[in-house]
ZABALUM-779941 format. One record per residue (C-alpha): residue number from 1; residue in one letter; x, y, z. Coordinates in nm, 2 decimals. Layout:
BEGIN
SITE    i  aa    east   north      up
SITE  NUM   A       X       Y       Z
...
***
This chain:
BEGIN
SITE    i  aa    east   north      up
SITE    1   M    4.93   10.44   -3.26
SITE    2   R    4.78   10.18   -3.51
SITE    3   I    5.14   10.10   -3.67
SITE    4   L    5.20    9.97   -3.35
SITE    5   P    5.05    9.63   -3.41
SITE    6   A    5.17    9.61   -3.78
SITE    7   L    5.55    9.63   -3.67
SITE    8   L    5.44    9.44   -3.41
SITE    9   F    5.26    9.19   -3.71
SITE   10   I    5.61    9.20   -3.85
SITE   11   A    5.80    9.13   -3.57
SITE   12   T    5.65    8.83   -3.46
SITE   13   F    5.66    8.63   -3.80
SITE   14   L    6.02    8.68   -3.84
SITE   15   L    6.01    8.47   -3.51
SITE   16   L    5.78    8.26   -3.51
SITE   17   G    6.01    7.94   -3.79
SITE   18   S    6.29    7.93   -3.53
SITE   19   I    6.04    7.88   -3.26
SITE   20   E    5.87    7.64   -3.41
SITE   21   A    6.12    7.46   -3.47
SITE   22   S    6.27    7.42   -3.15
SITE   23   A    5.93    7.38   -3.06
SITE   24   D    5.85    7.01   -3.27
SITE   25   T    6.22    6.93   -3.08
SITE   26   G    6.28    7.06   -2.75
SITE   27   P    6.09    6.98   -2.41
SITE   28   R    5.73    6.98   -2.40
SITE   29   E    5.74    7.20   -2.10
SITE   30   G    5.42    7.25   -2.00
SITE   31   E    5.29    6.88   -2.11
SITE   32   L    5.48    6.80   -1.81
SITE   33   F    5.11    6.95   -1.61
SITE   34   A    4.92    6.79   -1.91
SITE   35   E    5.06    6.42   -1.84
SITE   36   Q    4.98    6.42   -1.44
SITE   37   Q    4.64    6.38   -1.58
SITE   38   D    4.65    6.19   -1.90
SITE   39   E    4.54    5.85   -1.68
SITE   40   A    4.19    6.03   -1.55
SITE   41   R    4.13    6.18   -1.91
SITE   42   T    3.86    6.08   -2.15
SITE   43   D    3.90    6.13   -2.49
SITE   44   I    3.82    6.47   -2.50
SITE   45   D    3.90    6.51   -2.90
SITE   46   R    3.57    6.34   -2.91
SITE   47   A    3.41    6.54   -2.73
SITE   48   P    3.18    6.77   -2.95
SITE   49   T    3.33    7.16   -2.96
SITE   50   R    3.34    7.48   -3.13
SITE   51   D    3.60    7.71   -3.18
SITE   52   P    3.70    7.96   -2.94
SITE   53   G    3.83    8.21   -3.25
SITE   54   R    3.57    8.40   -3.25
SITE   55   G    3.62    8.52   -2.83
SITE   56   Q    3.43    8.26   -2.62
SITE   57   P    3.62    7.93   -2.50
SITE   58   G    3.59    7.61   -2.73
SITE   59   E    3.30    7.73   -2.92
SITE   60   S    3.33    7.78   -3.36
SITE   61   E    3.28    8.10   -3.56
SITE   62   H    2.92    7.94   -3.63
SITE   63   G    2.89    7.62   -3.51
SITE   64   E    3.13    7.39   -3.67
SITE   65   S    3.24    7.10   -3.53
SITE   66   F    3.55    7.01   -3.41
SITE   67   D    3.51    6.67   -3.36
SITE   68   E    3.85    6.42   -3.55
SITE   69   E    3.74    6.09   -3.35
SITE   70   D    3.99    5.91   -3.59
SITE   71   E    4.33    6.14   -3.54
SITE   72   E    4.60    6.14   -3.24
SITE   73   P    4.58    6.38   -3.06
SITE   74   L    4.78    6.69   -3.15
SITE   75   R    5.06    6.84   -2.96
SITE   76   I    5.17    7.21   -2.94
SITE   77   V    5.43    7.32   -2.64
SITE   78   D    5.28    7.49   -2.35
SITE   79   P    5.54    7.62   -2.14
SITE   80   F    5.30    7.94   -1.99
SITE   81   Y    5.08    7.66   -1.87
SITE   82   P    5.08    7.80   -1.55
SITE   83   W    4.96    8.20   -1.71
SITE   84   N    4.73    8.01   -1.96
SITE   85   K    4.61    7.79   -1.68
SITE   86   A    4.52    8.13   -1.51
SITE   87   M    4.37    8.34   -1.86
SITE   88   Y    4.12    8.02   -1.87
SITE   89   H    3.99    8.09   -1.50
SITE   90   V    3.89    8.46   -1.59
SITE   91   N    3.78    8.40   -1.91
SITE   92   D    3.56    8.10   -1.74
SITE   93   K    3.48    8.35   -1.47
SITE   94   F    3.41    8.67   -1.70
SITE   95   Y    3.20    8.46   -1.94
SITE   96   F    2.90    8.29   -1.62
SITE   97   W    2.96    8.62   -1.40
SITE   98   L    2.96    8.92   -1.70
SITE   99   L    2.91    8.79   -2.09
SITE  100   K    2.66    8.48   -2.02
SITE  101   P    2.40    8.68   -1.84
SITE  102   V    2.45    8.99   -2.03
SITE  103   S    2.42    8.82   -2.40
SITE  104   Q    2.05    8.66   -2.17
SITE  105   G    1.94    8.97   -2.13
SITE  106   Y    2.01    9.14   -2.49
SITE  107   A    1.86    8.80   -2.64
SITE  108   A    1.56    8.83   -2.42
SITE  109   V    1.49    9.16   -2.61
SITE  110   F    1.63    9.10   -2.93
SITE  111   P    1.48    8.81   -3.11
SITE  112   E    1.66    8.52   -3.33
SITE  113   D    1.60    8.61   -3.67
SITE  114   V    1.77    9.02   -3.56
SITE  115   R    2.05    8.85   -3.41
SITE  116   L    2.12    8.67   -3.68
SITE  117   S    2.11    8.97   -3.94
SITE  118   V    2.35    9.15   -3.70
SITE  119   R    2.60    8.82   -3.73
SITE  120   H    2.61    8.83   -4.15
SITE  121   F    2.61    9.21   -4.14
SITE  122   F    2.96    9.16   -3.94
SITE  123   D    3.03    8.86   -4.16
SITE  124   N    3.01    9.09   -4.44
SITE  125   L    3.18    9.39   -4.33
SITE  126   A    3.51    9.16   -4.26
SITE  127   M    3.53    9.03   -4.62
SITE  128   P    3.84    9.18   -4.65
SITE  129   I    4.00    8.94   -4.37
SITE  130   R    3.90    8.64   -4.61
SITE  131   L    4.03    8.82   -4.98
SITE  132   A    4.38    8.89   -4.80
SITE  133   S    4.36    8.51   -4.69
SITE  134   S    4.22    8.38   -5.00
SITE  135   L    4.47    8.59   -5.18
SITE  136   L    4.72    8.48   -4.99
SITE  137   Q    4.64    8.14   -5.08
SITE  138   L    4.63    8.20   -5.39
SITE  139   K    4.20    8.07   -5.40
SITE  140   I    4.20    8.29   -5.65
SITE  141   K    3.82    8.12   -5.71
SITE  142   D    3.76    8.21   -5.36
SITE  143   A    3.81    8.57   -5.32
SITE  144   G    3.63    8.65   -5.63
SITE  145   N    3.34    8.50   -5.47
SITE  146   E    3.41    8.71   -5.13
SITE  147   L    3.46    8.99   -5.36
SITE  148   F    3.07    8.96   -5.54
SITE  149   R    2.95    8.82   -5.21
SITE  150   F    2.99    9.16   -5.04
SITE  151   L    2.86    9.34   -5.35
SITE  152   Y    2.56    9.15   -5.38
SITE  153   N    2.47    9.10   -5.03
SITE  154   S    2.57    9.44   -4.91
SITE  155   T    2.27    9.55   -5.19
SITE  156   A    2.01    9.24   -5.30
SITE  157   G    2.10    9.11   -4.91
SITE  158   V    2.02    9.54   -4.79
SITE  159   C    2.34    9.60   -4.66
SITE  160   G    2.43    9.25   -4.54
SITE  161   L    2.15    9.19   -4.32
SITE  162   T    2.08    8.88   -4.51
SITE  163   D    2.36    8.64   -4.70
SITE  164   A    2.14    8.69   -5.02
SITE  165   A    2.46    8.53   -5.19
SITE  166   K    2.40    8.19   -5.07
SITE  167   A    2.03    8.19   -5.04
SITE  168   D    1.98    8.32   -5.43
SITE  169   L    2.27    8.22   -5.57
SITE  170   G    2.40    7.89   -5.35
SITE  171   I    2.73    8.12   -5.31
SITE  172   A    2.85    8.04   -4.97
SITE  173   R    3.06    8.23   -4.73
SITE  174   K    3.46    8.00   -4.64
SITE  175   D    3.62    8.11   -4.36
SITE  176   E    3.95    8.26   -4.39
SITE  177   D    4.18    8.46   -4.18
SITE  178   I    4.58    8.56   -4.19
SITE  179   G    4.67    8.28   -3.95
SITE  180   Q    4.55    8.03   -4.15
SITE  181   A    4.76    8.20   -4.42
SITE  182   L    5.04    8.13   -4.24
SITE  183   G    4.97    7.77   -4.14
SITE  184   R    4.89    7.67   -4.51
SITE  185   Y    5.27    7.75   -4.55
SITE  186   G    5.36    7.54   -4.28
SITE  187   V    5.40    7.85   -4.03
SITE  188   G    5.35    7.59   -3.78
SITE  189   H    5.20    7.74   -3.44
SITE  190   G    5.49    7.80   -3.24
SITE  191   I    5.37    7.80   -2.84
SITE  192   Y    4.99    7.81   -2.72
SITE  193   L    4.89    8.08   -2.55
SITE  194   V    4.55    8.21   -2.38
SITE  195   W    4.46    8.58   -2.40
SITE  196   P    4.22    8.72   -2.13
SITE  197   F    3.83    8.77   -2.26
SITE  198   L    4.00    8.64   -2.65
SITE  199   G    4.01    8.26   -2.53
SITE  200   P    4.27    8.00   -2.68
SITE  201   S    4.52    8.07   -2.94
SITE  202   S    4.91    8.03   -3.06
SITE  203   L    5.18    8.28   -3.13
SITE  204   R    5.13    8.16   -3.50
SITE  205   D    4.76    8.24   -3.47
SITE  206   T    4.81    8.55   -3.25
SITE  207   V    5.03    8.71   -3.54
SITE  208   G    4.75    8.67   -3.80
SITE  209   R    4.48    8.76   -3.53
SITE  210   I    4.71    9.11   -3.53
SITE  211   G    4.68    9.12   -3.95
SITE  212   D    4.27    9.05   -3.87
SITE  213   R    4.22    9.37   -3.72
SITE  214   L    4.46    9.56   -3.90
SITE  215   L    4.19    9.47   -4.19
SITE  216   S    3.92    9.52   -3.98
SITE  217   P    3.72    9.83   -4.10
SITE  218   V    3.57    9.85   -3.74
SITE  219   N    3.92    9.85   -3.66
SITE  220   Y    3.93   10.24   -3.85
SITE  221   I    3.58   10.38   -3.66
SITE  222   D    3.67   10.68   -3.49
SITE  223   P    3.67   10.77   -3.16
SITE  224   A    3.89   10.44   -3.02
SITE  225   G    3.64   10.40   -2.81
SITE  226   T    3.38   10.37   -3.05
SITE  227   S    3.57   10.08   -3.25
SITE  228   V    3.62    9.92   -2.88
SITE  229   G    3.22    9.96   -2.80
SITE  230   V    3.10    9.78   -3.22
SITE  231   T    3.40    9.51   -3.07
SITE  232   L    3.19    9.40   -2.76
SITE  233   Y    2.85    9.48   -2.92
SITE  234   E    2.96    9.24   -3.19
SITE  235   R    3.08    8.92   -2.90
SITE  236   V    2.75    9.01   -2.74
SITE  237   N    2.55    8.93   -3.03
SITE  238   E    2.76    8.63   -3.10
SITE  239   T    2.72    8.50   -2.77
SITE  240   S    2.37    8.50   -2.73
SITE  241   L    2.33    8.26   -3.03
SITE  242   R    2.55    7.98   -2.83
SITE  243   I    2.48    8.00   -2.52
SITE  244   G    2.49    7.66   -2.38
SITE  245   D    2.79    7.52   -2.58
SITE  246   Y    3.08    7.63   -2.34
SITE  247   E    2.88    7.44   -2.03
SITE  248   D    2.84    7.10   -2.27
SITE  249   L    3.18    7.14   -2.34
SITE  250   K    3.27    7.16   -1.97
SITE  251   K    3.04    6.89   -1.85
SITE  252   S    3.15    6.67   -2.09
SITE  253   A    3.54    6.69   -1.98
SITE  254   V    3.73    6.59   -1.72
SITE  255   D    3.95    6.84   -1.75
SITE  256   P    3.81    7.10   -2.00
SITE  257   Y    4.17    7.32   -2.01
SITE  258   L    4.31    7.02   -2.19
SITE  259   A    3.97    6.94   -2.37
SITE  260   I    3.99    7.37   -2.44
SITE  261   R    4.32    7.37   -2.57
SITE  262   D    4.32    6.99   -2.80
SITE  263   A    4.00    7.08   -2.96
SITE  264   Y    4.17    7.44   -3.04
SITE  265   L    4.44    7.25   -3.19
SITE  266   Q    4.21    7.02   -3.39
SITE  267   F    3.97    7.31   -3.48
SITE  268   R    4.28    7.54   -3.67
SITE  269   K    4.41    7.21   -3.86
SITE  270   K    4.07    7.13   -4.02
SITE  271   K    4.13    7.52   -4.13
SITE  272   V    4.42    7.50   -4.26
SITE  273   S    4.36    7.20   -4.43
SITE  274   E    4.06    7.29   -4.59
***
């Protein structure tokens, strides 16, 4: 069954170029909904937020800021606005009704140092994603650093529970993923998408996520239920370290849906350009 995501990855990638071309010149259907609120909007691009890429809307993986004060808002076709807005509300309720309470309970039991060690462990485990992305972008030095970091952190860092490579040698981790690699080669976002429980994305980054998943060792844990459980545990641990960020974003934005969408585009543009 795991061959199906690979086939979907290849087929969707082949469609990206033509979809992006039409997205740049065609009518912005989803924007018709957003434009009705333009006069009431504040400068949502200046609202600090974090990467939605790891599931929680409007948050980054490890606290990077999305601020791009001097840049004009990026645009993306949003033809599935009704679906995306509905999924935004699903994710919002999921966060406040389930994910946040569970994460708060988890944080009450395990101190921050333990939760940071868990984050380091999963970051170390995700090395194949960063390695493949670096190689695809011909970032040979970064690819070599990823291999070295993995070996060093897996030994001196006690199975990756600490980032010993950064602490001892000053070799920091570079955030890389397959979506970034596609963007580096000029593949545009295509259309904006919001997935239930995963958060904001785009057609390009959805394909990238499938590639990331195929490269993740967690995907190959048997049985499949254990793999899902490990993924959920990582999600709870990560959320426990960022409680309050999403709430701050909602308070600072007139329309949180638009704020998250714009922040997502700004963040991904920044990551592709690095």
